[in-house]
N, C-alpha and C positions, 0 to 999 in steps of 0.2 A: 540485418545487421549480417558484420560476412565476416561472425564468428561461427554461425550456428552450426553450420556442418564439419568443421573443423577439431577433431578432439584433445585429448587434452594435451597440453607438451607438442601443440603443434607450433611448426614452425613461424618465424618472424615472419609479414607480409615482405615487410623490404625484401626478404632473398628471397619469397620465392615470384612477388615481382622481379626481381634481375631476372632468373631463372626461364622464365614466362620470355622477354624482352630481347635475351639470348638467343632460342626457341623460336624467334618469329627474324632475328639477324642471319639467323640461316635458312630463310627461306627462298630466299627470290635469287642471295645473292651468286650462285652456283649457275642459276638461267642466264641472265644479265649477262655473265660473263665472257658467254660463245657469240651473240650476237659484230661483235667488235672483230675478232678477230677469227668470223665464220668462214673469209674471201683465204684466209691462209692457212686453213684446216683444211679447206675446199682443194686448194693448193698440191700439197702436199700430200695428200689423201686420193685425187683425185677422184675427188664428188661430186655428181651432180650440181643442178642447182635444186634439181628435184627432188632426188637426194637430202643435200645440204635440208631444203626444207622442212621434212619430213625429221630428219636429227629434231630437229629446235621446236616443236611439235612433239616427240617422246610424251621427252615431260609431262605434260602435257593430258596426252594420252590416257597417262599411268594415274594419274592424278581420277583421270574419271574411272578404271575402272577398278584404284582400290578405295575409292574414296566409299561406296558403300559397305566391304566389309572393315572399316578402319573403326566403327564405332564394336563391331564384335572384338574387333580384338584389344579392346579398348574396357572392356567388361573381363574379358580372362587374364588382364595386366594387368588394368586400372590405371590409373590416365597417366599419372608419374613416370612407368613403368612402359609402360606406350612409346610416352615423349622421350627417358630414356634410350630405346630401343630405336625409336628412329633416328635420332642422329646418329649412334653410332654406324647406326646401314648408310648414313648420310658421307660417314665420312669413306665407307669404305669405297661406294658409289664413285666418289669424286678423286681420292686416289686410284683408284684398275681407270677409270677412265684416263686418265691425262698418260698413261704406264702410254709404251708401243704398241702396235696394233691395232686394225681399224677394228675385231671386232668385240676390245677391250673400253672402244670406246660410243658402242653400243650398249655392250653391259652394264656399262656403269651410269649410263646416262638413262636404263634402265632399273637401275639401282638410285640414284638419282631424285627418279621421282614418285617411283615408290614410297619410299622415306617421304622423302617433303608430301608425298600424300596422305601419308601417315595423323604430320607435325599438324597440317592445313586442318585435319576434322579434332583435333583433339583436344589444337590449343581456344579453339570458346570455347568449347565446357567446363578449361580449366580454369575462363575465366568469369562463370558464369558461376562455378563453385568456389571462385575465392572471393569472388569483387562481385556478388553479385547486385551490389548496389551502386557500382563506376564504373558501367559495362562500356560509357560509350565513351569517359574516358580513355582504359584501361583498352577499348582493342582500340583508340586510335593510336596511343603511345603504341604499340605493337605494330602499326602499320606503318609511324613513321618510321618507324625503326626499321622495319624490311623495306621501308623501298630507298632510306639511306645505304641501308649496303648493299642494296640494289645498286643503284647510280656506284654504289663507288666499286661497286661492282664490274661496269659499266668502262667504267671511270680509265682506270688501274686495271684493264687488261691490256687493252696494245705496247702505254709503255712499259712493265714489266716482261711480255715477250720478246719484246726489246734486248733486254737485261744478261740472258744467260741465249746457250746456243742450243737448250730447251729447246726454244721457241713458246708456242699456244701450250704449249703444254704444262708449261709453273701455273701461268694464270686458273687454268681448268683442273687444278688441284694443290694449289694454295690452302683453297678456301676451306679443306680437311682437317686446317688447326683450331677457325672458327669452330665447325662442328666436335671439336675435342674439348673446347671451353668452354661453348652451351651446355656436354656433355659433366662437363666439373664443379657445372659453378649447379645446374640441377641434382645433380651426384648427391645429396642429403636429404634428397624430398622421396628419392630410390627404396628407401622403409616404409613407406606409407603407400598402401594396398587400396584403392578407393575404387571400390564397384559401380560399374556406368550399367543403367543406372541405378540411383539410390531410392525404391518406392516410398519411407518414410519421407525423401526428401522436399516433397509436394504434395503440400495439405492442400493448398489453392486447386487441386486438380477437380473435377467432379467430378472422378470416377476413380480408385484405383489400375490397378489392371491386375488382372487371371494373375501373369506370375510374373516376378518382378524379372521390368527387362522388355518381356516382351511386345505389350504391347504399345510403350513408348516407341519400340527398335521402330512400329509396323506405321504406327498413326499418322509421322510425315506426312508418309505418299499417298493416304486417301483425304488431305485435309487440302481444303480448295489453298487455303490463305500458305501455307506450306510451297504447296503449287508455282503461283504470284509470288513468292520469300525467291525459289529456285526460279523461275522464268528472268527476277529480276537482275538474281544475280550473274546467268548465264550472257543478257543482253551487256550486263555492264563487261564483262569481263571479257567475252568477243569484240569489243570493238575499243579495248582499251591492249589487246594483245594484234590488231589489225594495226594500229597507228606503232604501234612499238614493234614490227614486221615492217609495214610501208612508207610507214610516213617520209622515209629519206627520196623512196624512188621514185615520190611518189614527189620532197621536191622537185627531186632533178632534173626529171620528167615538164615541170615547173624554169625550168635554168635556171634555179637557187643549187649555187656553190655546194662541192660538200663536205668544207669546213664549215658555210653555215648550218647545212642540212643536221651537220653532229653536237651544232649549236643549241641547235630547238629541240635536240633531244634531249642535253643535256636541260632546259627549260621544264621539258615535259617529263619526267626524275624529280626533278626540283621542286617541280609548281604541284607535284604529285603529294609531296611529305607537307606542301603550305595546306592543300586541299585534305589532307585525313587530321590536321591540327584542328585545322578553322571548322569539320564537321564532328569531331569527336565534344570538338567545345562544345558546342552548340544544340548539339542530340539531348542536356539532360537540360535544355532551356522550357523546350517544347510539352506538348503537353504527348504528342504524337510526334511521327516524322512525315509525315503525309508531305510538309512544303518540299521536307532538305531531297524526297526524292521524286517530284515533281523540278528542283532547281536543278540539280547536278546533269539527268537526262540534258533538261531542254540548256548548259551547259556547251556540254559536247559537243551539241550541235548544231548549238554555234560555228563549234569551233569546226567543226566539216565542212557545215558552209563561209565555213572564213576564206578554207587554204581551197573550199572548189573555186567559186568566186574572184579572190585578193591572195593569195599562193606568194606572195613577194611581203604581203603581212602574216609571215607566220610566223615569228617569232612574239609574234598575240598572240597568232590560234595555237599553235602547240601549248602557249601554259596556256589558256585557258582549259585549255584540254586534261594537260597535267592537273591541272586543281577540281575536271570535275569527278578524274577518272579516280581521284585518293579520295575525292569524296563518296564518290559511287561504294569502292571496295570496301570505306567502313564503314558505313549505314548494312551493307552485304552481309558484311563479318557481326554487325552488331545488330543484325534480327536475329538470328542464330540463339541471342541468348533474350535479345526480348520479347524476342513471341513463342517462348518457352516457358514453360513452367517448374522445371528444373532442368540440371544438370546433362542429367542421359537423354532427356526430351533435344537438348544443344548439339549434345552429340549427334542423332539422329539423326536431328530434320541440315544439318550441316553437313553428314555425309550426302543424305543428297541430291541437298543443292550443289554443294561440290562436285556432285560425281558427272551433274549431269552439266552443270554452267562449264565445265570446261573441257567435255566433249562439244561440246559445241564451241568452244575458246577454241580449241584443238582446230578443229575446221575451219573455223573463221578464215585464218591468214590464210591459207589453202584456199580456200575458194573462194579470194577476193584474188590472189594473187592466178586462177586459171578465170579469172572474167578478165583480166586486164588482161591478157594470151586471147581470149579469143574477139575481145576488142581491140586491142591495141592502143588502149587508155585507158585516165583512171576516172574520168565524171561516171563509169556505172558502177565504180568502186567505192569511191565516197557516199554517190546517191541513197548506195544500198545502209553506207554507217547512216546516212539521213533518216533513213526508214527505220530503223532499229531502231535509234533515240527515241522516234514515236511514240512508239511499240511500249518504248524504256519506262517515259515516263509518266504510262496509264498504270505500269504493272509499279513505278517506282511507287501512284497517291495508294494504290491496292497494298498494298505491306504493308505500307509505312502510317496506317491505321493500327487502332490503340488495339490489340488483339491479341491471344494467346491459341497457338495451338494448342484442339484439345485430347488426351491423350486415345486409344484405342481400346 
């Protein structure tokens, strides 16, 4: 029952869900805004291509650094206040990075990454606590909202930048308004203080932790299943960010026009929403998720092979990659709740998997760019993605088994 852990007088589930979805809307909009106006930023600030790629990867690095400590922050503040604090810091970061001065651009981007890292880790624990019987559908819903606002932010960046003399600074800062709206809707929940983890909420666990929170926090790092989920998270994130970063350049080298490449990016994001919704709907119809864990990587691998051998059909391959990417991220996020006994474990596993996953994902696009510079061809990069997807099939099968991470 979804009301097991709610005290008397708890908020309506619809209000909790609305707050959750608004938090999700803020998870990627501030990041995907940068790519479309990156050339303008480089031109105005005199950034090299290498420096620009580091700027794009900085939030992912922040995800990797902050994710391990986010569960401890949630234990100290409670789930609700950790989310509220994350939204507040996000709004500040978005405004700061839009102000004049290159130092503020970097400082604001770092703040943005820290804030989103906390939101990324805490949100699956909230889903586990408030919607334990609907983890797949709710995760799919918030992933679809996340993808929708990511696509909207990317599509609106260039037109908004042309509206005023402020240029690229306006689209980089305007999403602070969305963070404040999310904070306002979440405000009624800030009266609550859910400690993470709550040991009594895990009756199915084989043994209780020696001290509240200690065993649950350490357990994932000792668990083979947790590492299988972590590698799945890392590899699927890396493939997605490689495509988001370099697919237009890969297509340009194949003779595809910038306009067509832009349409293909739209397809990549749009079909990501479709993949998220489809995967979330299917999760509950299977006893376990092994089939989904295998099919999604195979679809992404097929897209990479298609771009390698027949780039003229990139509209098809971009759509396939988007569908696979959307399904994979929903699956990875769902594993945090499906493979744990209670929301404390979910937060700990989320912190572990997202820390390592985003560290690898941050390095992926930079490594692929360096590989291209060294070889003068995008073929080795695409072969690398294909090999990663072969491994992802195996880890998707392992992580998809119907098992639960044991407490420490």
